[in-house]
C-alpha positions, 0 to 999 in steps of 0.5 A, a space after each residue: 032063060 027065065 024058064 031055065 032059072 025057074 027050073 033051077 030054083 024049083 029043083 034046087 040046083 046049085 049054079 056057080 055064081 059067075 054063071 048066074 051073073 052072066 044069066 041075069 046080066 043077059 036077061 037085063 040086057 035083053 029086057 033093055 033091048 026089047 024096050 029100045 027095039 021090040 022088033 029085034 030078037 037078040 036071042 036069034 042073033 046070039 043063036 046064029 053066032 053060036 052056031 057058026 062053026 068057026 066061032 064054036 071051034 074058037 070057043 071050044 079051044 078057049 074052054 079047053 085051054 081054060 080047063 087044062 091043068 
């Protein structure tokens, strides 16, 4: 995430404020999590959840309904 934000800054890409808030909040929470339990990798857990077919399908449906006119 830090690398992504660095590239966004370097190339002056504009990102919606809501997306930035989610990214920064995720970084802060990950930092707290690492201090509480350095052996646990929250990003691996998130990746596992995001790759589950049923969750991804539900998420895609939610996004489509939000984007509908």
